[in-house]
All heavy atoms as a GROMACS GRO file, in nm:
protein
  610
    1TRP      N    1   0.078  -0.116   0.000
    1TRP     CA    2   0.008   0.004   0.005
    1TRP      C    3   0.089   0.126  -0.004
    1TRP      O    4   0.060   0.219  -0.080
    1TRP     CB    5  -0.094   0.008   0.118
    1TRP     CG    6  -0.192   0.114   0.140
    1TRP    CD1    7  -0.266   0.158   0.044
    1TRP    CD2    8  -0.186   0.201   0.236
    1TRP    NE1    9  -0.328   0.284   0.093
    1TRP    CE2   10  -0.282   0.305   0.214
    1TRP    CE3   11  -0.124   0.201   0.363
    1TRP    CZ2   12  -0.321   0.403   0.305
    1TRP    CZ3   13  -0.165   0.303   0.458
    1TRP    CH2   14  -0.257   0.407   0.426
    2ILE      N   15   0.198   0.125   0.083
    2ILE     CA   16   0.283   0.234   0.079
    2ILE      C   17   0.340   0.264  -0.049
    2ILE      O   18   0.349   0.380  -0.089
    2ILE     CB   19   0.391   0.219   0.193
    2ILE    CG1   20   0.331   0.212   0.327
    2ILE    CG2   21   0.499   0.330   0.185
    2ILE    CD1   22   0.424   0.151   0.421
    3GLN      N   23   0.393   0.161  -0.124
    3GLN     CA   24   0.432   0.188  -0.261
    3GLN      C   25   0.336   0.250  -0.347
    3GLN      O   26   0.372   0.332  -0.430
    3GLN     CB   27   0.494   0.053  -0.322
    3GLN     CG   28   0.623   0.010  -0.257
    3GLN     CD   29   0.664  -0.125  -0.318
    3GLN    OE1   30   0.581  -0.219  -0.331
    3GLN    NE2   31   0.796  -0.134  -0.347
    4ILE      N   32   0.219   0.191  -0.337
    4ILE     CA   33   0.108   0.241  -0.424
    4ILE      C   34   0.074   0.394  -0.402
    4ILE      O   35   0.078   0.487  -0.481
    4ILE     CB   36  -0.017   0.168  -0.405
    4ILE    CG1   37   0.007   0.028  -0.464
    4ILE    CG2   38  -0.138   0.221  -0.474
    4ILE    CD1   39  -0.108  -0.080  -0.426
    5TYR      N   40   0.054   0.432  -0.267
    5TYR     CA   41   0.025   0.576  -0.239
    5TYR      C   42   0.139   0.655  -0.264
    5TYR      O   43   0.119   0.779  -0.294
    5TYR     CB   44  -0.050   0.590  -0.103
    5TYR     CG   45   0.026   0.586   0.026
    5TYR    CD1   46   0.123   0.683   0.048
    5TYR    CD2   47   0.005   0.492   0.113
    5TYR    CE1   48   0.201   0.683   0.168
    5TYR    CE2   49   0.074   0.490   0.235
    5TYR     CZ   50   0.167   0.593   0.258
    5TYR     OH   51   0.240   0.596   0.371
    6SER      N   52   0.263   0.615  -0.240
    6SER     CA   53   0.372   0.705  -0.264
    6SER      C   54   0.374   0.739  -0.413
    6SER      O   55   0.412   0.844  -0.447
    6SER     CB   56   0.514   0.629  -0.222
    6SER     OG   57   0.512   0.603  -0.090
    7LYS      N   58   0.364   0.640  -0.498
    7LYS     CA   59   0.366   0.664  -0.640
    7LYS      C   60   0.258   0.761  -0.684
    7LYS      O   61   0.277   0.848  -0.763
    7LYS     CB   62   0.350   0.524  -0.718
    7LYS     CG   63   0.371   0.542  -0.873
    7LYS     CD   64   0.359   0.410  -0.936
    7LYS     CE   65   0.361   0.436  -1.090
    7LYS     NZ   66   0.347   0.297  -1.164
    8MET      N   67   0.132   0.735  -0.622
    8MET     CA   68   0.016   0.817  -0.661
    8MET      C   69   0.036   0.974  -0.617
    8MET      O   70   0.015   1.064  -0.689
    8MET     CB   71  -0.105   0.766  -0.603
    8MET     CG   72  -0.169   0.647  -0.662
    8MET     SD   73  -0.309   0.587  -0.591
    8MET     CE   74  -0.377   0.497  -0.726
    9LEU      N   75   0.092   0.990  -0.498
    9LEU     CA   76   0.122   1.115  -0.452
    9LEU      C   77   0.226   1.195  -0.543
    9LEU      O   78   0.210   1.308  -0.578
    9LEU     CB   79   0.174   1.112  -0.306
    9LEU     CG   80   0.070   1.074  -0.197
    9LEU    CD1   81   0.134   1.057  -0.063
    9LEU    CD2   82  -0.039   1.171  -0.186
   10ASP      N   83   0.343   1.113  -0.572
   10ASP     CA   84   0.431   1.171  -0.660
   10ASP      C   85   0.385   1.210  -0.801
   10ASP      O   86   0.404   1.316  -0.859
   10ASP     CB   87   0.556   1.077  -0.679
   10ASP     CG   88   0.644   1.069  -0.549
   10ASP    OD1   89   0.637   1.155  -0.462
   10ASP    OD2   90   0.705   0.959  -0.547
   11GLU      N   91   0.288   1.112  -0.858
   11GLU     CA   92   0.240   1.140  -0.988
   11GLU      C   93   0.141   1.266  -0.983
   11GLU      O   94   0.128   1.319  -1.088
   11GLU     CB   95   0.165   1.012  -1.040
   11GLU     CG   96   0.269   0.914  -1.082
   11GLU     CD   97   0.193   0.780  -1.117
   11GLU    OE1   98   0.078   0.755  -1.093
   11GLU    OE2   99   0.273   0.691  -1.162
   12ALA      N  100   0.080   1.281  -0.864
   12ALA     CA  101  -0.012   1.400  -0.852
   12ALA      C  102   0.065   1.527  -0.832
   12ALA      O  103  -0.001   1.636  -0.825
   12ALA     CB  104  -0.106   1.378  -0.749
   13GLY      N  105   0.202   1.522  -0.820
   13GLY     CA  106   0.278   1.644  -0.807
   13GLY      C  107   0.262   1.699  -0.671
   13GLY      O  108   0.288   1.818  -0.642
   14ILE      N  109   0.233   1.616  -0.563
   14ILE     CA  110   0.221   1.676  -0.434
   14ILE      C  111   0.353   1.664  -0.360
   14ILE      O  112   0.424   1.560  -0.357
   14ILE     CB  113   0.119   1.582  -0.356
   14ILE    CG1  114  -0.027   1.602  -0.422
   14ILE    CG2  115   0.113   1.614  -0.209
   14ILE    CD1  116  -0.137   1.514  -0.378
   15ASN      N  117   0.383   1.777  -0.294
   15ASN     CA  118   0.498   1.782  -0.213
   15ASN      C  119   0.465   1.717  -0.080
   15ASN      O  120   0.384   1.786  -0.006
   15ASN     CB  121   0.548   1.937  -0.194
   15ASN     CG  122   0.673   1.944  -0.116
   15ASN    OD1  123   0.738   1.852  -0.085
   15ASN    ND2  124   0.698   2.068  -0.079
   16TRP      N  125   0.515   1.609  -0.036
   16TRP     CA  126   0.486   1.529   0.078
   16TRP      C  127   0.604   1.476   0.138
   16TRP      O  128   0.702   1.466   0.089
   16TRP     CB  129   0.375   1.432   0.047
   16TRP     CG  130   0.425   1.310  -0.028
   16TRP    CD1  131   0.452   1.314  -0.174
   16TRP    CD2  132   0.465   1.182   0.009
   16TRP    NE1  133   0.499   1.190  -0.210
   16TRP    CE2  134   0.513   1.117  -0.105
   16TRP    CE3  135   0.471   1.124   0.134
   16TRP    CZ2  136   0.557   0.973  -0.090
   16TRP    CZ3  137   0.519   0.995   0.148
   16TRP    CH2  138   0.556   0.921   0.032
   17ASN      N  139   0.584   1.446   0.271
   17ASN     CA  140   0.688   1.383   0.358
   17ASN      C  141   0.618   1.281   0.434
   17ASN      O  142   0.523   1.306   0.515
   17ASN     CB  143   0.746   1.485   0.450
   17ASN     CG  144   0.864   1.441   0.536
   17ASN    OD1  145   0.931   1.350   0.483
   17ASN    ND2  146   0.884   1.487   0.647
   18GLY      N  147   0.674   1.162   0.436
   18GLY     CA  148   0.616   1.042   0.518
   18GLY      C  149   0.664   1.053   0.660
   18GLY      O  150   0.788   1.025   0.682
   19ILE      N  151   0.583   1.098   0.746
   19ILE     CA  152   0.619   1.110   0.888
   19ILE      C  153   0.619   0.972   0.952
   19ILE      O  154   0.719   0.936   1.011
   19ILE     CB  155   0.528   1.214   0.963
   19ILE    CG1  156   0.523   1.346   0.893
   19ILE    CG2  157   0.558   1.223   1.104
   19ILE    CD1  158   0.655   1.416   0.901
   20VAL      N  159   0.516   0.902   0.940
   20VAL     CA  160   0.507   0.775   0.985
   20VAL      C  161   0.434   0.689   0.873
   20VAL      O  162   0.323   0.695   0.841
   20VAL     CB  163   0.408   0.753   1.110
   20VAL    CG1  164   0.391   0.610   1.145
   20VAL    CG2  165   0.456   0.851   1.219
   21LEU      N  166   0.521   0.612   0.809
   21LEU     CA  167   0.486   0.535   0.686
   21LEU      C  168   0.398   0.408   0.723
   21LEU      O  169   0.294   0.376   0.661
   21LEU     CB  170   0.587   0.500   0.597
   21LEU     CG  171   0.658   0.618   0.525
   21LEU    CD1  172   0.772   0.561   0.434
   21LEU    CD2  173   0.564   0.698   0.449
   22ASP      N  174   0.438   0.354   0.841
   22ASP     CA  175   0.369   0.220   0.876
   22ASP      C  176   0.386   0.216   1.025
   22ASP      O  177   0.509   0.182   1.085
   22ASP     CB  178   0.422   0.099   0.801
   22ASP     CG  179   0.340  -0.024   0.852
   22ASP    OD1  180   0.222  -0.014   0.892
   22ASP    OD2  181   0.391  -0.129   0.829
   23PHE      N  182   0.277   0.240   1.096
   23PHE     CA  183   0.286   0.222   1.251
   23PHE      C  184   0.161   0.134   1.290
   23PHE      O  185   0.048   0.192   1.304
   23PHE     CB  186   0.287   0.346   1.315
   23PHE     CG  187   0.300   0.340   1.474
   23PHE    CD1  188   0.421   0.283   1.528
   23PHE    CD2  189   0.204   0.364   1.541
   23PHE    CE1  190   0.431   0.275   1.670
   23PHE    CE2  191   0.222   0.363   1.691
   23PHE     CZ  192   0.319   0.309   1.749
   24HIS      N  193   0.179   0.010   1.289
   24HIS     CA  194   0.070  -0.082   1.310
   24HIS      C  195  -0.042  -0.067   1.204
   24HIS      O  196  -0.052  -0.125   1.106
   24HIS     CB  197   0.015  -0.073   1.447
   24HIS     CG  198   0.105  -0.107   1.555
   24HIS    ND1  199   0.163  -0.228   1.577
   24HIS    CD2  200   0.182  -0.016   1.644
   24HIS    CE1  201   0.260  -0.235   1.671
   24HIS    NE2  202   0.270  -0.096   1.715
   25ASP      N  203  -0.136   0.016   1.236
   25ASP     CA  204  -0.255   0.040   1.143
   25ASP      C  205  -0.264   0.191   1.102
   25ASP      O  206  -0.374   0.233   1.067
   25ASP     CB  207  -0.381   0.013   1.218
   25ASP     CG  208  -0.406   0.104   1.348
   25ASP    OD1  209  -0.312   0.179   1.387
   25ASP    OD2  210  -0.518   0.088   1.409
   26GLU      N  211  -0.147   0.246   1.072
   26GLU     CA  212  -0.157   0.394   1.062
   26GLU      C  213  -0.045   0.442   0.962
   26GLU      O  214   0.063   0.389   0.971
   26GLU     CB  215  -0.142   0.467   1.196
   26GLU     CG  216  -0.135   0.615   1.194
   26GLU     CD  217  -0.154   0.670   1.320
   26GLU    OE1  218  -0.071   0.614   1.429
   26GLU    OE2  219  -0.254   0.755   1.346
   27SER      N  220  -0.070   0.531   0.877
   27SER     CA  221   0.030   0.618   0.803
   27SER      C  222  -0.003   0.760   0.822
   27SER      O  223  -0.123   0.803   0.816
   27SER     CB  224   0.017   0.577   0.656
   27SER     OG  225   0.067   0.450   0.633
   28ILE      N  226   0.109   0.841   0.836
   28ILE     CA  227   0.079   0.975   0.854
   28ILE      C  228   0.185   1.060   0.747
   28ILE      O  229   0.288   1.022   0.754
   28ILE     CB  230   0.120   1.032   1.005
   28ILE    CG1  231   0.041   0.962   1.103
   28ILE    CG2  232   0.118   1.186   1.004
   28ILE    CD1  233   0.070   0.992   1.238
   29VAL      N  234   0.111   1.137   0.671
   29VAL     CA  235   0.186   1.206   0.568
   29VAL      C  236   0.169   1.361   0.586
   29VAL      O  237   0.064   1.410   0.599
   29VAL     CB  238   0.126   1.160   0.431
   29VAL    CG1  239   0.182   1.259   0.314
   29VAL    CG2  240   0.153   1.023   0.395
   30GLU      N  241   0.287   1.425   0.579
   30GLU     CA  242   0.281   1.579   0.590
   30GLU      C  243   0.278   1.627   0.453
   30GLU      O  244   0.348   1.582   0.364
   30GLU     CB  245   0.417   1.618   0.663
   30GLU     CG  246   0.441   1.767   0.677
   30GLU     CD  247   0.563   1.808   0.736
   30GLU    OE1  248   0.662   1.754   0.700
   30GLU    OE2  249   0.554   1.901   0.809
   31CYS      N  250   0.186   1.734   0.440
   31CYS     CA  251   0.173   1.802   0.308
   31CYS      C  252   0.134   1.940   0.325
   31CYS      O  253   0.107   1.989   0.440
   31CYS     CB  254   0.080   1.724   0.231
   31CYS     SG  255  -0.094   1.725   0.284
   32ASN      N  256   0.140   2.011   0.226
   32ASN     CA  257   0.089   2.156   0.233
   32ASN      C  258  -0.063   2.149   0.253
   32ASN      O  259  -0.137   2.055   0.211
   32ASN     CB  260   0.109   2.220   0.092
   32ASN     CG  261   0.269   2.242   0.075
   32ASN    OD1  262   0.337   2.269   0.173
   32ASN    ND2  263   0.300   2.233  -0.055
   33LYS      N  264  -0.109   2.239   0.323
   33LYS     CA  265  -0.246   2.259   0.361
   33LYS      C  266  -0.338   2.239   0.239
   33LYS      O  267  -0.450   2.181   0.232
   33LYS     CB  268  -0.280   2.386   0.441
   33LYS     CG  269  -0.413   2.394   0.498
   33LYS     CD  270  -0.431   2.516   0.582
   33LYS     CE  271  -0.557   2.539   0.658
   33LYS     NZ  272  -0.561   2.651   0.734
   34GLU      N  273  -0.310   2.310   0.124
   34GLU     CA  274  -0.387   2.311   0.004
   34GLU      C  275  -0.395   2.166  -0.059
   34GLU      O  276  -0.473   2.139  -0.136
   34GLU     CB  277  -0.349   2.422  -0.096
   34GLU     CG  278  -0.213   2.412  -0.139
   34GLU     CD  279  -0.105   2.480  -0.062
   34GLU    OE1  280  -0.121   2.526   0.050
   34GLU    OE2  281   0.005   2.487  -0.100
   35ASP      N  282  -0.302   2.096  -0.031
   35ASP     CA  283  -0.303   1.944  -0.088
   35ASP      C  284  -0.371   1.846   0.010
   35ASP      O  285  -0.388   1.732  -0.032
   35ASP     CB  286  -0.166   1.906  -0.117
   35ASP     CG  287  -0.090   1.975  -0.229
   35ASP    OD1  288  -0.164   2.030  -0.314
   35ASP    OD2  289   0.028   2.002  -0.211
   36ALA      N  290  -0.410   1.882   0.128
   36ALA     CA  291  -0.457   1.796   0.219
   36ALA      C  292  -0.581   1.700   0.177
   36ALA      O  293  -0.581   1.583   0.193
   36ALA     CB  294  -0.503   1.846   0.352
   37ASP      N  295  -0.680   1.770   0.102
   37ASP     CA  296  -0.788   1.695   0.064
   37ASP      C  297  -0.754   1.586  -0.044
   37ASP      O  298  -0.809   1.474  -0.044
   37ASP     CB  299  -0.902   1.786   0.000
   37ASP     CG  300  -0.968   1.872   0.115
   37ASP    OD1  301  -0.974   1.811   0.241
   37ASP    OD2  302  -1.026   1.976   0.077
   38LYS      N  303  -0.664   1.623  -0.136
   38LYS     CA  304  -0.623   1.535  -0.236
   38LYS      C  305  -0.551   1.420  -0.178
   38LYS      O  306  -0.551   1.303  -0.227
   38LYS     CB  307  -0.537   1.610  -0.337
   38LYS     CG  308  -0.490   1.528  -0.459
   38LYS     CD  309  -0.610   1.474  -0.534
   38LYS     CE  310  -0.564   1.389  -0.656
   38LYS     NZ  311  -0.680   1.334  -0.736
   39VAL      N  312  -0.461   1.450  -0.072
   39VAL     CA  313  -0.382   1.345  -0.009
   39VAL      C  314  -0.473   1.245   0.065
   39VAL      O  315  -0.458   1.113   0.039
   39VAL     CB  316  -0.285   1.398   0.106
   39VAL    CG1  317  -0.229   1.281   0.194
   39VAL    CG2  318  -0.173   1.480   0.020
   40ILE      N  319  -0.585   1.296   0.120
   40ILE     CA  320  -0.684   1.213   0.191
   40ILE      C  321  -0.752   1.114   0.083
   40ILE      O  322  -0.766   1.011   0.114
   40ILE     CB  323  -0.783   1.295   0.264
   40ILE    CG1  324  -0.724   1.347   0.404
   40ILE    CG2  325  -0.902   1.215   0.301
   40ILE    CD1  326  -0.804   1.445   0.466
   41GLU      N  327  -0.782   1.185  -0.031
   41GLU     CA  328  -0.848   1.106  -0.137
   41GLU      C  329  -0.752   0.991  -0.170
   41GLU      O  330  -0.795   0.876  -0.202
   41GLU     CB  331  -0.874   1.200  -0.251
   41GLU     CG  332  -0.934   1.112  -0.371
   41GLU     CD  333  -0.977   1.218  -0.496
   41GLU    OE1  334  -0.911   1.318  -0.492
   41GLU    OE2  335  -1.048   1.163  -0.576
   42ILE      N  336  -0.626   1.028  -0.198
   42ILE     CA  337  -0.532   0.915  -0.253
   42ILE      C  338  -0.515   0.811  -0.140
   42ILE      O  339  -0.527   0.700  -0.179
   42ILE     CB  340  -0.390   0.986  -0.296
   42ILE    CG1  341  -0.416   1.072  -0.417
   42ILE    CG2  342  -0.284   0.891  -0.311
   42ILE    CD1  343  -0.300   1.154  -0.461
   43LEU      N  344  -0.478   0.851  -0.034
   43LEU     CA  345  -0.445   0.748   0.081
   43LEU      C  346  -0.579   0.687   0.120
   43LEU      O  347  -0.571   0.544   0.150
   43LEU     CB  348  -0.395   0.820   0.205
   43LEU     CG  349  -0.241   0.815   0.210
   43LEU    CD1  350  -0.173   0.916   0.109
   43LEU    CD2  351  -0.192   0.850   0.342
   44GLY      N  352  -0.684   0.742   0.125
   44GLY     CA  353  -0.806   0.683   0.176
   44GLY      C  354  -0.899   0.613   0.086
   44GLY      O  355  -0.978   0.525   0.118
   45THR      N  356  -0.880   0.652  -0.044
   45THR     CA  357  -0.969   0.594  -0.142
   45THR      C  358  -0.876   0.525  -0.270
   45THR      O  359  -0.895   0.406  -0.280
   45THR     CB  360  -1.073   0.698  -0.203
   45THR    OG1  361  -1.140   0.746  -0.090
   45THR    CG2  362  -1.170   0.627  -0.288
   46LEU      N  363  -0.817   0.610  -0.332
   46LEU     CA  364  -0.763   0.568  -0.463
   46LEU      C  365  -0.656   0.453  -0.449
   46LEU      O  366  -0.656   0.351  -0.514
   46LEU     CB  367  -0.717   0.694  -0.548
   46LEU     CG  368  -0.814   0.802  -0.572
   46LEU    CD1  369  -0.737   0.918  -0.643
   46LEU    CD2  370  -0.912   0.743  -0.658
   47SER      N  371  -0.561   0.483  -0.354
   47SER     CA  372  -0.457   0.379  -0.340
   47SER      C  373  -0.518   0.252  -0.281
   47SER      O  374  -0.464   0.137  -0.309
   47SER     CB  375  -0.352   0.438  -0.248
   47SER     OG  376  -0.407   0.449  -0.108
   48VAL      N  377  -0.621   0.250  -0.194
   48VAL     CA  378  -0.678   0.139  -0.132
   48VAL      C  379  -0.755   0.050  -0.250
   48VAL      O  380  -0.747  -0.065  -0.250
   48VAL     CB  381  -0.773   0.178  -0.015
   48VAL    CG1  382  -0.838   0.057   0.042
   48VAL    CG2  383  -0.695   0.242   0.086
   49GLN      N  384  -0.820   0.126  -0.329
   49GLN     CA  385  -0.885   0.064  -0.448
   49GLN      C  386  -0.794  -0.005  -0.532
   49GLN      O  387  -0.814  -0.122  -0.576
   49GLN     CB  388  -0.965   0.160  -0.518
   49GLN     CG  389  -1.084   0.209  -0.460
   49GLN     CD  390  -1.168   0.331  -0.533
   49GLN    OE1  391  -1.102   0.391  -0.628
   49GLN    NE2  392  -1.275   0.368  -0.482
   50GLU      N  393  -0.673   0.055  -0.559
   50GLU     CA  394  -0.568  -0.003  -0.640
   50GLU      C  395  -0.513  -0.135  -0.578
   50GLU      O  396  -0.482  -0.234  -0.628
   50GLU     CB  397  -0.465   0.100  -0.678
   50GLU     CG  398  -0.351   0.045  -0.763
   50GLU     CD  399  -0.383  -0.012  -0.888
   50GLU    OE1  400  -0.494   0.004  -0.940
   50GLU    OE2  401  -0.300  -0.099  -0.946
   51LEU      N  402  -0.484  -0.113  -0.442
   51LEU     CA  403  -0.426  -0.232  -0.365
   51LEU      C  404  -0.522  -0.362  -0.368
   51LEU      O  405  -0.488  -0.456  -0.393
   51LEU     CB  406  -0.406  -0.187  -0.217
   51LEU     CG  407  -0.360  -0.316  -0.121
   51LEU    CD1  408  -0.220  -0.363  -0.170
   51LEU    CD2  409  -0.344  -0.247   0.017
   52ASN      N  410  -0.649  -0.333  -0.351
   52ASN     CA  411  -0.750  -0.428  -0.356
   52ASN      C  412  -0.753  -0.489  -0.500
   52ASN      O  413  -0.771  -0.617  -0.512
   52ASN     CB  414  -0.894  -0.374  -0.308
   52ASN     CG  415  -0.990  -0.486  -0.273
   52ASN    OD1  416  -0.952  -0.557  -0.186
   52ASN    ND2  417  -1.098  -0.485  -0.331
   53ARG      N  418  -0.746  -0.410  -0.594
   53ARG     CA  419  -0.738  -0.460  -0.738
   53ARG      C  420  -0.622  -0.549  -0.754
   53ARG      O  421  -0.638  -0.657  -0.812
   53ARG     CB  422  -0.742  -0.348  -0.832
   53ARG     CG  423  -0.751  -0.389  -0.976
   53ARG     CD  424  -0.713  -0.280  -1.084
   53ARG     NE  425  -0.577  -0.254  -1.084
   53ARG     CZ  426  -0.476  -0.329  -1.135
   53ARG    NH1  427  -0.501  -0.430  -1.172
   53ARG    NH2  428  -0.346  -0.277  -1.114
   54GLN      N  429  -0.508  -0.503  -0.715
   54GLN     CA  430  -0.394  -0.591  -0.732
   54GLN      C  431  -0.399  -0.722  -0.655
   54GLN      O  432  -0.339  -0.820  -0.705
   54GLN     CB  433  -0.268  -0.508  -0.691
   54GLN     CG  434  -0.222  -0.388  -0.777
   54GLN     CD  435  -0.097  -0.325  -0.743
   54GLN    OE1  436  -0.005  -0.378  -0.671
   54GLN    NE2  437  -0.090  -0.197  -0.781
   55LEU      N  438  -0.454  -0.718  -0.539
   55LEU     CA  439  -0.464  -0.836  -0.447
   55LEU      C  440  -0.570  -0.934  -0.500
   55LEU      O  441  -0.584  -1.044  -0.466
   55LEU     CB  442  -0.484  -0.800  -0.311
   55LEU     CG  443  -0.376  -0.721  -0.240
   55LEU    CD1  444  -0.410  -0.682  -0.102
   55LEU    CD2  445  -0.250  -0.811  -0.236
   56GLY      N  446  -0.663  -0.864  -0.587
   56GLY     CA  447  -0.776  -0.946  -0.638
   56GLY      C  448  -0.874  -0.972  -0.518
   56GLY      O  449  -0.944  -1.084  -0.516
   57GLY      N  450  -0.877  -0.886  -0.422
   57GLY     CA  451  -0.971  -0.900  -0.308
   57GLY      C  452  -1.114  -0.892  -0.330
   57GLY      O  453  -1.152  -0.815  -0.430
   58ILE      N  454  -1.198  -0.955  -0.264
   58ILE     CA  455  -1.331  -0.951  -0.274
   58ILE      C  456  -1.398  -0.878  -0.169
   58ILE      O  457  -1.522  -0.850  -0.176
   58ILE     CB  458  -1.403  -1.092  -0.289
   58ILE    CG1  459  -1.369  -1.175  -0.168
   58ILE    CG2  460  -1.354  -1.165  -0.421
   58ILE    CD1  461  -1.448  -1.307  -0.162
   59ILE      N  462  -1.327  -0.852  -0.059
   59ILE     CA  463  -1.380  -0.773   0.050
   59ILE      C  464  -1.305  -0.634   0.041
   59ILE      O  465  -1.184  -0.629   0.071
   59ILE     CB  466  -1.351  -0.836   0.193
   59ILE    CG1  467  -1.418  -0.972   0.192
   59ILE    CG2  468  -1.387  -0.747   0.303
   59ILE    CD1  469  -1.394  -1.053   0.307
   60PRO      N  470  -1.370  -0.524   0.005
   60PRO     CA  471  -1.293  -0.400  -0.003
   60PRO      C  472  -1.238  -0.358   0.116
   60PRO      O  473  -1.284  -0.366   0.234
   60PRO     CB  474  -1.410  -0.305  -0.044
   60PRO     CG  475  -1.525  -0.395  -0.093
   60PRO     CD  476  -1.517  -0.514  -0.019
   61LEU      N  477  -1.115  -0.306   0.106
   61LEU     CA  478  -1.038  -0.259   0.222
   61LEU      C  479  -1.101  -0.112   0.250
   61LEU      O  480  -1.133  -0.038   0.166
   61LEU     CB  481  -0.883  -0.256   0.198
   61LEU     CG  482  -0.826  -0.391   0.142
   61LEU    CD1  483  -0.676  -0.355   0.097
   61LEU    CD2  484  -0.813  -0.466   0.276
   62LYS      N  485  -1.074  -0.077   0.368
   62LYS     CA  486  -1.131   0.068   0.410
   62LYS      C  487  -1.018   0.137   0.501
   62LYS      O  488  -0.963   0.089   0.573
   62LYS     CB  489  -1.249   0.048   0.490
   62LYS     CG  490  -1.314   0.185   0.529
   62LYS     CD  491  -1.434   0.160   0.622
   62LYS     CE  492  -1.494   0.293   0.661
   62LYS     NZ  493  -1.500   0.306   0.804
   63VAL      N  494  -1.007   0.265   0.465
   63VAL     CA  495  -0.912   0.357   0.534
   63VAL      C  496  -0.986   0.483   0.571
   63VAL      O  497  -1.051   0.534   0.487
   63VAL     CB  498  -0.788   0.396   0.443
   63VAL    CG1  499  -0.695   0.484   0.517
   63VAL    CG2  500  -0.703   0.265   0.409
   64ASP      N  501  -0.980   0.521   0.686
   64ASP     CA  502  -1.027   0.659   0.743
   64ASP      C  503  -0.921   0.751   0.736
   64ASP      O  504  -0.819   0.728   0.807
   64ASP     CB  505  -1.095   0.640   0.873
   64ASP     CG  506  -1.205   0.559   0.891
   64ASP    OD1  507  -1.290   0.544   0.782
   64ASP    OD2  508  -1.226   0.470   0.976
   65GLY      N  509  -0.938   0.854   0.676
   65GLY     CA  510  -0.846   0.968   0.658
   65GLY      C  511  -0.889   1.089   0.739
   65GLY      O  512  -1.005   1.110   0.759
   66GLY      N  513  -0.795   1.170   0.769
   66GLY     CA  514  -0.820   1.303   0.833
   66GLY      C  515  -0.705   1.388   0.842
   66GLY      O  516  -0.595   1.349   0.802
   67ILE      N  517  -0.738   1.508   0.887
   67ILE     CA  518  -0.631   1.612   0.902
   67ILE      C  519  -0.593   1.619   1.045
   67ILE      O  520  -0.682   1.648   1.130
   67ILE     CB  521  -0.674   1.748   0.829
   67ILE    CG1  522  -0.702   1.720   0.689
   67ILE    CG2  523  -0.567   1.847   0.864
   67ILE    CD1  524  -0.760   1.842   0.622
   68ILE      N  525  -0.473   1.612   1.072
   68ILE     CA  526  -0.424   1.645   1.221
   68ILE      C  527  -0.312   1.755   1.213
   68ILE      O  528  -0.242   1.775   1.112
   68ILE     CB  529  -0.368   1.500   1.279
   68ILE    CG1  530  -0.247   1.451   1.211
   68ILE    CG2  531  -0.473   1.422   1.296
   68ILE    CD1  532  -0.171   1.347   1.268
   69ARG      N  533  -0.295   1.810   1.327
   69ARG     CA  534  -0.195   1.927   1.341
   69ARG      C  535  -0.072   1.882   1.406
   69ARG      O  536   0.037   1.939   1.380
   69ARG     CB  537  -0.252   2.047   1.406
   69ARG     CG  538  -0.367   2.112   1.338
   69ARG     CD  539  -0.396   2.250   1.399
   69ARG     NE  540  -0.486   2.330   1.305
   69ARG     CZ  541  -0.446   2.402   1.204
   69ARG    NH1  542  -0.322   2.402   1.177
   69ARG    NH2  543  -0.545   2.462   1.156
   70ASN      N  544  -0.069   1.770   1.481
   70ASN     CA  545   0.037   1.720   1.538
   70ASN      C  546   0.024   1.568   1.577
   70ASN      O  547  -0.078   1.518   1.558
   70ASN     CB  548   0.087   1.793   1.671
   70ASN     CG  549  -0.045   1.793   1.774
   70ASN    OD1  550  -0.093   1.681   1.808
   70ASN    ND2  551  -0.091   1.902   1.809
   71LEU      N  552   0.135   1.495   1.609
   71LEU     CA  553   0.126   1.350   1.625
   71LEU      C  554   0.035   1.319   1.740
   71LEU      O  555  -0.021   1.204   1.733
   71LEU     CB  556   0.271   1.296   1.653
   71LEU     CG  557   0.352   1.311   1.525
   71LEU    CD1  558   0.490   1.248   1.556
   71LEU    CD2  559   0.299   1.221   1.413
   72SER      N  560   0.024   1.395   1.839
   72SER     CA  561  -0.073   1.357   1.960
   72SER      C  562  -0.212   1.348   1.907
   72SER      O  563  -0.288   1.266   1.946
   72SER     CB  564  -0.051   1.449   2.068
   72SER     OG  565  -0.106   1.570   2.042
   73ASP      N  566  -0.256   1.434   1.808
   73ASP     CA  567  -0.384   1.420   1.757
   73ASP      C  568  -0.412   1.286   1.685
   73ASP      O  569  -0.526   1.233   1.668
   73ASP     CB  570  -0.408   1.526   1.648
   73ASP     CG  571  -0.424   1.667   1.724
   73ASP    OD1  572  -0.433   1.676   1.837
   73ASP    OD2  573  -0.425   1.776   1.644
   74ALA      N  574  -0.314   1.225   1.627
   74ALA     CA  575  -0.322   1.090   1.570
   74ALA      C  576  -0.365   0.990   1.651
   74ALA      O  577  -0.450   0.891   1.614
   74ALA     CB  578  -0.192   1.054   1.500
   75LYS      N  579  -0.347   0.980   1.779
   75LYS     CA  580  -0.381   0.880   1.875
   75LYS      C  581  -0.490   0.922   1.983
   75LYS      O  582  -0.537   0.849   2.052
   75LYS     CB  583  -0.272   0.818   1.945
   75LYS     CG  584  -0.167   0.744   1.848
   75LYS     CD  585  -0.242   0.637   1.799
   75LYS     CE  586  -0.161   0.550   1.711
   75LYS     NZ  587  -0.226   0.434   1.649
   76CYS      N  588  -0.522   1.055   1.984
   76CYS     CA  589  -0.622   1.094   2.089
   76CYS      C  590  -0.758   1.115   2.029
   76CYS      O  591  -0.771   1.170   1.913
   76CYS     CB  592  -0.574   1.236   2.134
   76CYS     SG  593  -0.414   1.236   2.229
   77GLU      N  594  -0.840   1.036   2.085
   77GLU     CA  595  -0.980   1.034   2.027
   77GLU      C  596  -1.059   1.146   2.102
   77GLU      O  597  -1.036   1.161   2.225
   77GLU     CB  598  -1.034   0.896   2.043
   77GLU     CG  599  -0.972   0.789   1.956
   77GLU     CD  600  -1.038   0.659   1.962
   77GLU    OE1  601  -1.154   0.673   2.003
   77GLU    OE2  602  -0.968   0.556   1.932
   78ASP      N  603  -1.170   1.201   2.039
   78ASP     CA  604  -1.243   1.293   2.107
   78ASP      C  605  -1.333   1.222   2.218
   78ASP      O  606  -1.374   1.120   2.218
   78ASP     CB  607  -1.339   1.350   2.010
   78ASP     CG  608  -1.267   1.441   1.912
   78ASP    OD1  609  -1.154   1.490   1.943
   78ASP    OD2  610  -1.304   1.452   1.795
   0.00000   0.00000   0.00000
């Protein structure tokens, strides 16, 4: 999945930095504020669809995306 979304982000011309590429069930990508919605679409939808296609999966994978301002927001629930 990381290879897929990395390629998609690069192809979209997004300036990004992988803060946490794989931490159990989580990836955190830093990007410009104006690119955040596109990054969420790539990580949360497009790359997951491509991964499922490559795996030939019959149960769609699901990713929840969001915008955080710091790493503590990634693990703190409301």
